[in-house]
Backbone as CSV, one residue per row, in Angstrom:
resi,resn,N_x,N_y,N_z,CA_x,CA_y,CA_z,C_x,C_y,C_z
1,MET,88.039,87.086,130.780,89.487,87.269,130.902,90.164,86.970,129.573
2,THR,91.333,87.605,129.357,92.092,87.354,128.144,92.817,86.029,128.260
3,PRO,92.698,85.140,127.276,93.413,83.865,127.334,94.906,84.082,127.492
4,PRO,95.613,83.200,128.226,97.041,83.402,128.488,97.897,83.381,127.228
5,TRP,97.396,82.813,126.134,98.193,82.759,124.909,98.121,84.051,124.107
6,LEU,97.268,84.987,124.532,97.188,86.261,123.848,98.121,87.268,124.509
7,PRO,98.910,88.023,123.722,99.808,89.024,124.312,99.022,90.169,124.916
8,ALA,99.651,90.878,125.866,98.980,92.002,126.516,98.788,93.169,125.561
9,ARG,99.655,93.277,124.575,99.569,94.365,123.606,99.564,93.782,122.201
10,PRO,99.059,94.520,121.205,99.133,94.044,119.823,100.579,93.797,119.407
11,ASP,100.783,92.822,118.546,102.111,92.451,118.080,102.506,93.343,116.904
12,PRO,103.504,94.232,117.072,103.884,95.130,115.970,104.383,94.395,114.733
13,SER,104.894,93.176,114.896,105.429,92.456,113.745,104.336,92.053,112.759
14,ALA,103.070,92.100,113.191,101.959,91.798,112.282,101.647,92.959,111.358
15,GLY,102.197,94.133,111.655,102.028,95.276,110.776,100.921,96.220,111.190
16,VAL,100.706,97.212,110.360,99.658,98.214,110.548,98.911,98.354,109.222
17,PHE,97.725,98.946,109.279,96.936,99.044,108.061,96.003,100.243,108.119
18,GLU,95.391,100.526,106.983,94.362,101.553,106.856,93.187,100.950,106.095
19,THR,91.991,101.323,106.501,90.807,100.988,105.716,90.160,102.298,105.280
20,ILE,89.814,102.357,104.016,89.349,103.603,103.406,88.065,103.316,102.641
21,ARG,87.075,104.133,102.854,85.819,103.974,102.124,85.982,104.564,100.720
22,ALA,85.634,103.781,99.734,85.690,104.229,98.342,84.273,104.303,97.807
23,GLU,83.886,105.475,97.310,82.516,105.671,96.864,82.469,106.735,95.763
24,ARG,81.618,106.508,94.766,81.453,107.447,93.651,82.786,107.753,92.974
25,GLY,83.624,106.726,92.877,84.910,106.890,92.210,85.966,107.593,93.022
26,THR,85.703,107.796,94.323,86.630,108.530,95.179,86.982,107.713,96.410
27,ALA,88.244,107.698,96.773,88.680,107.123,98.047,88.633,108.248,99.077
28,LEU,87.721,108.152,100.028,87.439,109.270,100.920,88.630,109.574,101.827
29,PHE,89.044,110.831,101.816,90.125,111.320,102.681,91.393,110.469,102.530
30,LEU,91.683,110.073,101.302,92.807,109.175,101.038,94.129,109.758,101.535
31,ALA,94.382,111.033,101.267,95.654,111.634,101.668,95.852,111.552,103.177
32,ASP,94.785,111.770,103.936,94.881,111.698,105.397,95.251,110.285,105.852
33,HIS,94.613,109.289,105.232,94.894,107.900,105.608,96.337,107.509,105.287
34,LEU,96.802,107.887,104.114,98.166,107.516,103.737,99.186,108.250,104.596
35,ALA,98.884,109.476,104.990,99.782,110.209,105.888,99.869,109.504,107.240
36,ARG,98.735,109.006,107.729,98.763,108.297,109.018,99.535,106.996,108.900
37,LEU,99.360,106.279,107.791,100.104,105.035,107.600,101.597,105.304,107.514
38,ARG,101.971,106.332,106.780,103.389,106.675,106.676,103.969,107.012,108.058
39,ALA,103.199,107.749,108.865,103.679,108.130,110.195,103.855,106.903,111.089
40,SER,102.921,105.958,111.021,103.032,104.747,111.833,104.230,103.915,111.416
41,VAL,104.427,103.745,110.116,105.563,102.957,109.619,106.883,103.602,110.028
42,ARG,106.940,104.921,109.969,108.151,105.634,110.377,108.418,105.431,111.868
43,ALA,107.381,105.565,112.682,107.556,105.472,114.136,107.853,104.041,114.586
44,LEU,107.212,103.075,113.965,107.339,101.692,114.430,108.516,100.943,113.820
45,TYR,108.782,101.210,112.537,109.751,100.382,111.818,110.926,101.169,111.258
46,GLY,110.933,102.480,111.452,112.038,103.294,110.969,112.156,103.324,109.463
47,ALA,111.052,103.099,108.767,111.063,103.068,107.306,110.256,104.236,106.757
48,GLU,110.623,104.685,105.581,109.908,105.758,104.910,109.186,105.200,103.690
49,LEU,107.885,105.436,103.607,107.109,105.009,102.456,107.021,106.160,101.465
50,GLY,107.478,105.920,100.263,107.470,106.952,99.239,106.441,106.692,98.170
51,ASP,106.843,106.849,96.926,105.915,106.704,95.804,105.371,105.288,95.680
52,GLU,106.091,104.316,96.251,105.621,102.935,96.139,104.273,102.741,96.830
53,LEU,104.003,103.508,97.872,102.710,103.416,98.542,101.607,103.943,97.629
54,ASP,101.819,105.074,97.028,100.817,105.637,96.118,100.569,104.708,94.926
55,ALA,101.634,104.095,94.422,101.489,103.189,93.288,100.707,101.947,93.685
56,CYS,100.962,101.417,94.865,100.250,100.240,95.352,98.759,100.520,95.479
57,VAL,98.431,101.665,96.027,97.030,102.050,96.194,96.366,102.253,94.839
58,ALA,97.058,102.895,93.911,96.486,103.160,92.597,96.138,101.875,91.868
59,VAL,96.997,100.873,91.973,96.731,99.588,91.327,95.514,98.920,91.949
60,ALA,95.424,98.926,93.272,94.304,98.273,93.955,92.999,99.021,93.731
61,PHE,93.079,100.338,93.721,91.868,101.152,93.619,91.222,101.015,92.250
62,GLY,92.042,101.104,91.194,91.518,100.977,89.845,90.377,101.949,89.619
63,THR,89.311,101.462,89.053,88.097,102.250,88.828,87.004,101.713,89.726
64,VAL,86.609,102.496,90.709,85.568,102.068,91.634,84.205,102.294,90.990
65,PRO,83.371,101.265,90.881,82.044,101.465,90.283,81.192,102.390,91.140
66,ASP,80.264,103.086,90.504,79.424,104.048,91.207,78.236,103.409,91.918
67,ASP,77.990,102.115,91.676,76.760,101.517,92.183,76.817,101.162,93.659
68,ALA,78.003,101.058,94.226,78.092,100.662,95.632,79.415,101.129,96.220
69,ALA,79.414,101.330,97.539,80.646,101.699,98.226,81.529,100.460,98.380
70,ARG,82.812,100.686,98.489,83.783,99.620,98.631,84.717,99.911,99.806
71,ARG,85.412,98.869,100.233,86.419,98.975,101.290,87.805,98.810,100.650
72,LEU,88.643,99.810,100.794,90.022,99.739,100.326,90.915,99.520,101.543
73,ARG,91.638,98.424,101.551,92.521,98.091,102.674,93.964,98.152,102.210
74,VAL,94.778,98.893,102.957,96.194,99.041,102.642,96.982,98.619,103.879
75,ALA,97.833,97.612,103.732,98.573,97.071,104.871,100.072,97.206,104.654
76,ALA,100.776,97.477,105.739,102.233,97.551,105.725,102.770,96.595,106.786
77,THR,103.601,95.655,106.371,104.135,94.637,107.271,105.648,94.675,107.223
78,PRO,106.328,94.712,108.384,107.795,94.759,108.348,108.367,93.496,107.716
79,SER,109.296,93.690,106.764,109.930,92.547,106.099,111.393,92.401,106.507
80,THR,112.040,93.507,106.818,113.390,93.505,107.377,113.427,94.578,108.454
81,GLU,114.592,94.835,109.002,114.697,95.836,110.060,114.398,97.236,109.550
82,THR,114.568,97.471,108.261,114.393,98.825,107.742,113.449,98.897,106.541
83,ALA,112.693,97.844,106.286,111.802,97.843,105.123,110.470,97.206,105.487
84,VAL,109.455,97.564,104.724,108.128,96.980,104.925,107.590,96.506,103.580
85,ALA,106.704,95.515,103.648,106.003,95.036,102.459,104.617,95.650,102.435
86,LEU,104.154,96.048,101.265,102.857,96.695,101.103,101.886,95.762,100.391
87,GLN,100.641,95.838,100.806,99.583,95.079,100.147,98.299,95.901,100.195
88,ALA,97.573,95.945,99.087,96.324,96.705,99.045,95.291,95.903,98.265
89,GLY,94.037,96.033,98.679,92.968,95.321,98.003,91.633,96.004,98.210
90,LEU,90.718,95.741,97.297,89.389,96.337,97.316,88.360,95.244,97.547
91,ALA,87.368,95.516,98.412,86.348,94.522,98.734,85.039,95.243,99.062
92,PRO,83.910,94.515,99.082,82.643,95.133,99.494,82.719,95.631,100.939
93,LEU,81.854,96.571,101.285,81.825,97.083,102.655,81.451,96.008,103.661
94,GLY,80.564,95.100,103.279,80.131,94.068,104.207,79.338,94.648,105.360
95,ILE,79.648,94.208,106.580,78.889,94.643,107.755,79.027,96.141,107.985
96,ALA,80.083,96.751,107.461,80.278,98.189,107.644,79.240,99.017,106.903
97,ALA,78.450,98.392,106.040,77.389,99.118,105.339,76.157,99.303,106.217
98,GLU,76.079,98.605,107.335,74.895,98.679,108.193,74.831,100.028,108.908
99,ARG,73.600,100.532,109.083,73.381,101.820,109.734,72.693,101.669,111.087
100,THR,72.472,100.440,111.517,71.761,100.201,112.774,72.635,100.582,113.972
101,ALA,71.968,100.841,115.103,72.688,101.204,116.322,73.576,100.053,116.778
102,VAL,74.768,100.381,117.239,75.780,99.391,117.607,75.785,99.185,119.118
103,PRO,75.556,97.949,119.594,75.640,97.701,121.037,77.084,97.694,121.514
104,LEU,77.335,98.342,122.649,78.677,98.472,123.208,78.720,97.875,124.608
105,ARG,79.783,97.187,124.918,80.027,96.718,126.289,81.446,97.110,126.691
106,PRO,81.625,97.639,127.911,82.959,98.063,128.346,83.951,96.895,128.371
107,TRP,85.143,97.196,127.937,86.264,96.243,127.942,87.488,96.993,128.440
108,THR,88.031,96.571,129.552,89.138,97.282,130.184,90.459,96.918,129.536
109,ALA,91.167,97.952,129.080,92.500,97.784,128.493,93.359,98.935,129.000
110,PRO,94.103,98.728,130.093,94.897,99.823,130.665,95.812,100.465,129.628
111,GLY,95.711,101.796,129.523,96.537,102.512,128.569,96.030,102.472,127.146
112,GLY,94.913,101.778,126.921,94.362,101.681,125.583,95.231,100.868,124.648
113,LEU,94.948,100.954,123.376,95.702,100.204,122.371,96.688,101.079,121.606
114,GLY,96.730,102.359,121.926,97.722,103.219,121.309,97.252,103.886,120.035
115,ALA,98.176,104.603,119.411,97.844,105.505,118.310,98.048,104.907,116.928
116,HIS,98.238,103.586,116.846,98.439,102.939,115.553,97.287,101.984,115.258
117,LYS,97.010,101.778,113.968,95.949,100.867,113.554,96.578,99.495,113.334
118,TRP,96.591,98.716,114.385,97.307,97.442,114.396,96.601,96.376,113.554
119,ALA,97.397,95.589,112.838,96.854,94.432,112.125,96.522,93.303,113.094
120,ASP,97.242,93.224,114.198,96.982,92.195,115.208,95.771,92.600,116.045
121,ARG,94.621,91.993,115.758,93.378,92.320,116.442,92.861,91.122,117.242
122,ARG,93.743,90.235,117.634,93.306,89.013,118.316,92.606,89.305,119.639
123,ARG,93.139,90.221,120.418,92.525,90.525,121.705,91.149,91.160,121.521
124,ILE,91.048,92.077,120.562,89.765,92.739,120.309,88.735,91.737,119.812
125,ASP,89.143,90.874,118.892,88.207,89.887,118.351,87.747,88.914,119.435
126,GLN,88.661,88.525,120.313,88.289,87.624,121.405,87.334,88.315,122.363
127,ALA,87.584,89.595,122.639,86.706,90.342,123.538,85.321,90.507,122.928
128,ALA,85.248,90.795,121.636,83.953,90.960,120.968,83.143,89.675,121.031
129,GLN,83.810,88.558,120.854,83.105,87.275,120.920,82.605,87.000,122.330
130,ARG,83.438,87.291,123.308,83.060,87.025,124.700,81.949,87.963,125.169
131,LEU,82.012,89.237,124.763,81.034,90.229,125.203,79.750,90.177,124.391
132,ASP,79.809,89.560,123.210,78.677,89.545,122.278,78.231,90.972,121.978
133,ALA,79.199,91.859,121.781,78.957,93.270,121.482,80.270,93.870,121.026
134,THR,80.203,95.091,120.513,81.430,95.808,120.164,82.129,96.259,121.440
135,PRO,83.396,95.896,121.644,84.094,96.341,122.855,84.234,97.864,122.909
136,LEU,83.864,98.426,124.043,84.077,99.835,124.333,85.303,99.896,125.238
137,ILE,86.419,100.361,124.711,87.690,100.290,125.425,87.726,101.366,126.509
138,VAL,87.956,100.938,127.746,87.968,101.849,128.885,89.185,101.579,129.746
139,GLU,89.566,102.608,130.502,90.609,102.457,131.510,90.022,101.739,132.742
140,PRO,90.880,101.214,133.626,90.366,100.529,134.826,89.407,101.376,135.650
141,GLY,89.576,102.687,135.659,88.689,103.558,136.426,87.413,103.936,135.708
142,GLY,87.212,103.444,134.493,85.983,103.739,133.764,86.087,104.879,132.778
143,GLU,87.295,105.418,132.556,87.442,106.462,131.549,87.305,105.847,130.159
144,VAL,86.459,106.427,129.331,86.204,105.903,127.995,87.306,106.355,127.044
145,LEU,87.793,105.422,126.216,88.827,105.743,125.238,88.276,105.708,123.812
146,GLU,87.862,104.549,123.341,87.361,104.399,121.984,86.631,103.068,121.882
147,ALA,85.998,102.826,120.744,85.403,101.528,120.475,86.394,100.688,119.689
148,ALA,86.080,99.401,119.525,87.015,98.485,118.883,87.375,98.908,117.477
149,TRP,86.437,99.542,116.764,86.695,99.909,115.370,86.368,101.370,115.066
150,GLY,86.165,102.182,116.069,85.821,103.571,115.787,85.980,104.463,117.000
151,ASN,85.926,105.745,116.752,85.988,106.720,117.828,84.603,106.959,118.417
152,VAL,84.560,107.346,119.689,83.327,107.492,120.458,83.030,108.964,120.699
153,TRP,81.735,109.308,120.592,81.278,110.679,120.836,80.059,110.641,121.742
154,ALA,80.005,111.572,122.669,78.816,111.776,123.492,78.083,113.002,122.969
155,LEU,76.829,112.841,122.576,76.010,113.963,122.134,75.246,114.492,123.334
156,GLU,75.488,115.758,123.670,74.836,116.413,124.801,74.209,117.701,124.283
157,GLY,72.926,117.638,123.961,72.293,118.773,123.301,72.860,118.906,121.898
158,THR,73.492,120.053,121.627,74.151,120.240,120.335,75.671,120.125,120.456
159,ARG,76.142,119.639,121.603,77.578,119.469,121.823,77.979,118.021,121.588
160,LEU,79.117,117.857,120.934,79.712,116.550,120.738,81.055,116.514,121.465
161,ALA,81.219,115.549,122.343,82.480,115.414,123.073,83.106,114.062,122.732
162,THR,84.406,114.068,122.459,85.130,112.846,122.131,86.441,112.828,122.907
163,PRO,86.908,111.667,123.358,88.155,111.607,124.127,89.335,112.188,123.353
164,PRO,90.278,112.799,124.049,91.430,113.415,123.375,92.350,112.368,122.756
165,ALA,92.997,112.748,121.658,93.986,111.880,121.016,95.318,112.085,121.729
166,ASP,95.470,111.408,122.860,96.632,111.608,123.729,97.606,110.433,123.696
167,GLY,97.529,109.636,122.642,98.425,108.488,122.525,97.792,107.180,122.942
168,ARG,96.624,107.255,123.589,95.957,106.020,124.026,94.929,105.522,123.029
169,ILE,94.549,106.371,122.074,93.534,105.990,121.087,94.082,106.207,119.683
170,LEU,93.424,105.561,118.718,93.745,105.828,117.320,93.203,107.207,116.961
171,PRO,94.051,108.100,116.455,93.565,109.424,116.043,92.828,109.291,114.715
172,GLY,91.546,109.012,114.779,90.763,108.689,113.601,90.734,109.803,112.567
173,VAL,90.838,109.420,111.309,90.741,110.382,110.217,89.349,111.003,110.188
174,THR,88.316,110.167,110.324,86.943,110.683,110.332,86.699,111.543,111.564
175,ARG,87.255,111.145,112.679,87.157,111.923,113.915,87.705,113.327,113.693
176,ALA,88.895,113.428,113.107,89.508,114.738,112.871,88.661,115.581,111.925
177,ARG,88.115,114.947,110.910,87.276,115.684,109.966,86.012,116.200,110.642
178,LEU,85.408,115.392,111.502,84.186,115.830,112.178,84.474,116.969,113.152
179,LEU,85.613,116.948,113.812,85.970,118.058,114.695,85.981,119.377,113.931
180,GLY,86.406,119.323,112.674,86.435,120.542,111.868,85.126,120.874,111.190
181,LEU,84.302,119.855,110.959,83.064,120.032,110.196,81.850,120.313,111.070
182,ALA,81.940,120.019,112.355,80.768,120.044,113.233,80.017,121.374,113.167
183,GLY,80.742,122.485,113.149,80.088,123.788,113.136,79.166,123.975,111.952
184,GLU,79.540,123.420,110.795,78.701,123.534,109.603,77.425,122.708,109.730
185,LEU,77.425,121.768,110.662,76.254,120.913,110.883,75.418,121.378,112.066
186,GLY,75.740,122.549,112.609,75.000,123.074,113.749,75.381,122.437,115.064
187,LEU,76.583,121.856,115.126,77.049,121.189,116.336,78.340,121.839,116.816
188,GLU,78.602,121.681,118.092,79.863,122.138,118.680,80.628,120.903,119.128
189,ALA,81.822,120.701,118.587,82.603,119.516,118.897,83.835,119.886,119.713
190,ALA,84.182,119.025,120.665,85.329,119.281,121.518,85.939,117.966,121.980
191,GLU,87.223,118.009,122.277,87.924,116.876,122.872,87.852,117.015,124.390
192,GLU,87.243,116.053,125.026,87.098,116.071,126.477,87.152,114.639,127.008
193,ARG,87.629,114.486,128.203,87.630,113.160,128.828,86.187,112.738,129.110
194,LEU,85.900,111.481,128.846,84.559,110.944,129.053,84.604,109.781,130.029
195,SER,83.698,109.793,130.975,83.536,108.652,131.871,82.379,107.796,131.366
196,LEU,82.331,106.568,131.846,81.201,105.711,131.492,79.892,106.329,131.955
197,GLU,79.903,106.963,133.124,78.692,107.570,133.651,78.218,108.713,132.756
198,ARG,79.151,109.536,132.303,78.772,110.642,131.427,78.251,110.112,130.089
199,LEU,78.879,109.073,129.589,78.425,108.498,128.324,77.009,107.944,128.473
200,ALA,76.737,107.316,129.599,75.400,106.755,129.828,74.338,107.846,129.936
201,ARG,74.721,109.030,130.423,73.768,110.131,130.573,73.570,110.932,129.294
202,ALA,74.419,110.722,128.299,74.378,111.523,127.079,73.051,111.349,126.349
203,ASP,72.677,112.353,125.573,71.465,112.254,124.763,71.579,111.144,123.734
204,ALA,72.792,110.911,123.258,73.038,109.822,122.312,74.530,109.532,122.295
205,ILE,74.866,108.322,121.875,76.251,107.921,121.657,76.434,107.738,120.162
206,LEU,77.490,108.316,119.633,77.797,108.180,118.215,79.170,107.547,118.052
207,LEU,79.328,106.798,116.984,80.610,106.202,116.638,80.992,106.679,115.245
208,THR,82.249,107.053,115.057,82.725,107.431,113.732,83.861,106.510,113.316
209,SER,83.880,106.188,112.037,84.956,105.380,111.474,85.056,105.684,109.996
210,SER,86.138,105.257,109.398,86.351,105.531,107.982,85.334,104.831,107.105
211,LEU,84.900,103.641,107.496,83.981,102.877,106.661,82.522,103.225,106.928
212,ARG,82.129,103.361,108.168,80.725,103.641,108.501,80.433,105.138,108.563
213,LEU,81.467,105.959,108.568,81.354,107.409,108.711,80.781,107.766,110.070
214,ALA,79.470,107.654,110.281,78.894,107.929,111.596,77.652,107.071,111.781
215,VAL,77.587,106.381,112.910,76.423,105.551,113.245,76.126,105.723,114.729
216,PRO,74.872,105.491,115.136,74.563,105.553,116.568,75.077,104.313,117.284
217,GLY,75.362,104.477,118.552,75.727,103.355,119.410,74.915,103.421,120.680
218,HIS,74.959,102.371,121.464,74.287,102.384,122.765,74.946,101.360,123.664
219,LEU,74.983,101.656,124.944,75.466,100.672,125.906,74.518,99.484,125.892
220,ALA,75.059,98.283,125.890,74.247,97.090,125.688,73.169,96.930,126.750
221,CYS,73.374,97.543,127.915,72.376,97.441,128.981,71.288,98.505,128.846
222,ALA,71.406,99.390,127.864,70.449,100.490,127.696,69.726,100.333,126.367
223,PRO,68.542,100.940,126.240,67.815,100.849,124.969,68.539,101.602,123.864
224,ASP,68.343,101.139,122.627,68.943,101.838,121.503,67.912,102.790,120.901
225,GLY,68.203,103.277,119.700,67.223,104.101,119.005,67.471,105.590,119.093
226,LYS,68.490,106.034,119.838,68.773,107.456,119.934,69.970,107.811,119.065
227,GLY,69.889,108.950,118.407,71.027,109.449,117.663,71.069,109.073,116.200
228,ALA,70.087,108.309,115.716,70.125,107.866,114.319,70.075,109.044,113.357
229,GLY,69.209,110.029,113.650,69.081,111.175,112.758,70.343,112.015,112.710
230,VAL,70.941,112.255,113.873,72.177,113.042,113.926,73.298,112.293,113.221
231,ALA,73.381,110.992,113.460,74.425,110.194,112.806,74.282,110.241,111.298
232,ALA,73.056,110.145,110.809,72.827,110.186,109.361,73.238,111.529,108.781
233,ALA,72.913,112.617,109.488,73.271,113.952,109.015,74.789,114.128,109.001
234,ILE,75.467,113.611,110.019,76.918,113.698,110.062,77.535,112.892,108.927
235,ALA,77.039,111.671,108.725,77.560,110.823,107.643,77.394,111.516,106.290
236,ALA,76.237,112.112,106.072,76.001,112.809,104.805,76.946,114.001,104.654
237,GLY,77.163,114.732,105.743,78.067,115.878,105.690,79.489,115.467,105.421
238,LEU,79.941,114.369,106.033,81.289,113.880,105.798,81.467,113.424,104.356
239,LEU,80.463,112.736,103.828,80.544,112.268,102.452,80.602,113.436,101.484
240,GLU,79.771,114.436,101.736,79.757,115.628,100.874,81.110,116.333,100.920
241,ALA,81.702,116.407,102.127,82.996,117.085,102.264,84.105,116.336,101.527
242,ALA,83.969,115.013,101.440,85.017,114.208,100.807,84.888,114.187,99.306
243,ILE,83.645,114.345,98.802,83.422,114.210,97.360,83.055,115.555,96.734
């Protein structure tokens, strides 16, 4: 259960943010990420981010070394009723560099967490600790929405199905890119509602995110090991498309 001191929804006053993979001197899909951040700030705080956002990112990004991927984090926090403060920084990928299959356990959150990348992750972090796995966010009836840090895909043969971006999930930048790129990888991608039962029957579960690109996942009660090859091919295709 969620502790009583945790709010039912993320606290908008903590702000919103973007995490962007930086590799080979390039911030992957940077324009898409900044467009999403601008849209969230406009919708939540009534503020418009202009050139100051690009300047903030440019200072933080600097020159990314070619020897390793990095994590670029850009945060926007409301400072007044009509303004936000910006902060950006570069750090190692850390755990996001891992390619191993991710264990998932269902976590019920009616209505999901919405279409913004919230800085307030207290509920998700508490759920991850309690479940000892990555929370798989589901509706009370078992409809799958997304994972705590990425979008969810069911691989069924050569078909990839992912829940629709209907306001209940974060419309992932990598998710959108894969929807457009799938055909070039010999896959057919579509937005479809997913149940826990359908996800369990899938040939493989894949997770996409800006930092990990694509990795296999598995329900914690089921064996892992499926989908690694497809995930690797997708990750390589996404990286090639970005660079």
